[in-house]
C-alpha positions in Angstrom: 0.0 0.0 0.0 1.2 3.5 -0.8 2.3 5.6 2.2 0.9 8.9 3.4 2.7 12.3 3.5 1.8 15.4 5.4 2.7 18.9 4.3 5.0 20.7 6.6 5.4 24.2 5.1 4.5 27.7 6.3 2.0 27.9 3.5 -0.3 25.5 5.3 -3.0 27.4 7.3 -3.5 25.0 10.1 -6.7 24.8 12.1 -5.6 25.2 15.7 -8.7 24.0 17.4 -9.7 20.4 16.5 -13.3 21.3 17.4 -13.3 23.7 14.4 -12.8 20.8 11.9 -16.2 20.2 10.3 -15.0 17.8 7.5 -12.4 16.9 4.9 -12.4 17.7 1.2 -10.4 15.0 -0.8 -9.3 16.2 -4.2 -7.8 14.1 -7.0 -4.8 15.3 -9.0 -4.8 13.7 -12.5 -7.6 14.9 -14.6 -8.9 17.1 -11.8 -6.2 19.6 -10.7 -3.9 18.6 -13.6 -6.0 18.6 -16.8 -6.0 15.5 -18.9 -3.9 13.6 -19.8 -2.7 14.1 -16.2 0.6 14.6 -14.4 2.1 11.2 -15.4 1.9 12.0 -19.1 3.3 15.5 -18.5 6.2 14.2 -16.5 6.7 11.5 -19.2 6.9 14.2 -21.8 9.9 15.7 -19.8 11.4 12.2 -19.4 10.9 11.3 -23.1 8.3 8.5 -22.6 5.1 10.4 -23.4 3.7 8.0 -26.0 4.2 4.9 -23.8 2.6 6.6 -20.8 -0.4 8.0 -22.8 -1.1 4.4 -24.0 -0.8 3.0 -20.5 -3.1 5.7 -19.0 -5.7 5.0 -21.8 -5.5 1.3 -21.0 -6.1 2.1 -17.3 -9.1 4.2 -18.1 -10.5 1.4 -20.2 -9.9 -1.2 -17.4 -7.3 -3.1 -19.4 -4.5 -2.3 -16.8 -4.5 -1.8 -13.1 -2.8 1.2 -11.5 0.1 -0.9 -10.1 0.7 -2.1 -13.7 0.7 1.4 -15.0 3.0 2.5 -12.2 5.5 -0.2 -13.0 5.7 1.0 -16.6 6.1 4.6 -15.5 8.6 3.9 -12.7 11.3 2.7 -15.1 11.4 6.1 -16.8 12.3 7.9 -13.5 15.4 5.8 -13.1 18.5 8.0 -12.4 16.5 11.2 -11.9 16.6 13.1 -8.6 13.5 14.3 -6.7 14.7 17.9 -6.9 15.0 17.6 -10.7 11.4 16.4 -10.9 10.2 18.9 -8.4 11.7 21.8 -10.3 10.0 20.5 -13.6 6.6 20.1 -11.9 6.5 23.9 -11.4 5.6 24.0 -15.1 2.9 21.4 -15.2 -0.4 22.8 -16.4 -3.1 23.2 -13.6 -6.6 24.4 -13.4 -7.2 27.9 -11.9 -8.3 28.6 -8.4 -6.4 25.9 -6.4 -4.9 28.2 -3.8 -8.2 30.1 -3.3 -10.2 26.8 -2.9 -7.7 25.5 -0.3 -8.0 28.8 1.7 -11.8 28.7 1.4 -11.9 25.2 2.7 -9.8 26.0 5.7 -12.1 29.0 6.4 -15.0 26.6 6.7 -13.1 24.1 8.9 -12.7 21.7 6.0 -9.3 20.1 5.7 -8.1 20.0 2.1 -6.3 16.7 1.3 -5.0 15.2 -1.9 -6.4 11.7 -2.5 -4.6 10.5 -5.6 -2.9 7.7 -7.5 -0.2 10.1 -8.7 3.3 9.5 -7.4 4.0 10.8 -3.9 6.6 13.2 -5.4 3.8 14.9 -7.3 1.5 15.0 -4.2 4.3 16.4 -2.1 5.0 19.1 -4.6 1.4 20.3 -4.7 1.0 20.0 -1.0 3.8 22.4 -0.4 2.9 24.7 -3.2 -0.8 25.2 -2.4 -1.2 24.2 1.3 -3.0 20.9 1.3 -2.8 19.0 4.6 -1.7 15.6 3.3 -1.5 13.3 0.3 -1.4 9.7 -0.6 0.0 7.8 -3.6 2.3 5.1 -4.8 5.9 5.6 -3.9 9.1 5.3 -6.0 12.2 3.7 -4.6 15.3 5.8 -4.2 18.9 5.1 -3.5 21.6 7.6 -2.9 19.3 10.5 -3.8 18.1 9.1 -7.1 15.1 7.1 -8.2 15.9 3.5 -9.0 13.1 2.9 -11.5 11.3 0.5 -9.1 8.0 0.9 -7.2 8.5 0.9 -3.4 4.8 1.0 -2.5 1.8 0.4 -4.7 -1.6 2.0 -4.4 -4.9 1.5 -6.3 -8.3 3.1 -6.2 -9.4 1.0 -3.2 -6.3 2.0 -1.3 -7.1 5.6 -2.1 -10.5 5.1 -0.6 -9.1 3.4 2.4 -6.6 6.3 2.9 -9.5 8.8 2.9 -11.5 6.7 5.4 -8.5 6.4 7.8 -7.6 10.0 7.5 -11.2 11.1 8.4 -11.2 8.6 11.3 -8.0 10.1 12.6 -9.9 13.4 13.0 -12.9 11.7 14.6 -14.9 12.0 11.4 -16.7 9.4 9.3 -16.6 9.2 5.5 -20.0 10.9 5.4 -18.3 14.0 6.8 -16.1 14.2 3.7 -16.5 15.5 0.2 -14.6 13.9 -2.7 -13.7 15.7 -6.0 -12.4 13.7 -8.9 -12.8 12.8 -12.6 -12.4 9.1 -13.4 -12.2 5.4 -12.5 -9.8 5.9 -9.7 -12.3 8.1 -7.8 -15.3 5.7 -7.9 -14.7 3.8 -4.6 -14.2 7.0 -2.7 -17.2 8.6 -4.4 -19.4 5.8 -3.0 -18.2 6.4 0.5 -18.2 10.2 0.7 -21.0 12.4 2.0 -20.7 14.5 -1.2 -19.0 13.4 -4.4 -18.3 15.9 -7.2 -17.3 14.9 -10.7 -15.1 17.7 -12.1 -14.3 17.6 -15.8 -15.1 13.9 -15.5 -15.6 10.9 -17.7 -18.9 9.2 -18.0 -18.5 6.6 -15.3 -17.4 9.3 -12.8 -20.4 11.5 -13.7 -22.8 8.6 -13.3 -21.4 7.7 -9.9 -21.0 11.2 -8.4 -23.8 13.1 -6.6 -23.2 16.1 -8.9 -21.1 16.9 -12.0 -19.5 20.2 -13.0 -17.0 21.4 -15.6 -14.7 24.3 -16.0 -11.2 25.6 -16.0 -11.4 26.8 -12.4 -11.7 24.5 -9.4 -13.6 27.2 -7.6 -16.7 26.1 -9.4 -17.1 23.4 -6.7 -17.4 26.0 -3.8 -21.1 26.6 -4.2 -21.7 22.9 -4.1 -19.6 22.6 -1.0 -21.5 25.5 0.5 -24.9 23.8 -0.1 -23.5 20.5 1.4 -22.5 22.4 4.5 -26.0 23.9 4.8 -27.6 20.5 4.5 -25.3 19.1 7.2 -26.3 22.0 9.4 -22.9 23.8 9.2 -23.4 27.3 7.9 -20.6 28.4 5.5 -18.5 31.3 6.7 -18.6 34.5 4.5 
């Protein structure tokens, strides 16, 4: 199972009183914060393996490959690279607008923003530190002497992603029904079925059919009115 990381950066606006925590908002990376074809293909473009990764991602979306199988293909291309090298390149990965503003809004409502993703932990860590998410999950690449070896250290699939979210909520004394999940594809379906609110954002058909509500746009802030309504239904009035 993939391990879990926590952001430790002064960008994180922590909620000092645990009683102020009203829920968790789990947000996917690939296809959600990073537009399709997702971070793996964008990194593969930098590493020179874009065609192979695009094919593998398409096979995953169609159910022909599992995420661990895709990860094994992708991991080989990272061999010899350093985390700093990848982290610097990730600064140029395309993203939807409004991420920082959405994180700040969530924290203002007592909602903890967390990345629930099957992207590599290096990618989750980068976005945590950059935008102030509280934690992230994901498969993990093996390193030796400061460089990636091209092997997978810890796998994670869509069910592990769901289980991470349930455990994380439980660590705060919350149930999965106290959580919202925002995603776009097959990897989000198990979590969608557990969350109190599931939002398909720029999603494929199976995610739209599974989610409670579906929206599209180039700015993630489009989900805020949906989260506000969810808070009202739960009896928690959104802060202005």
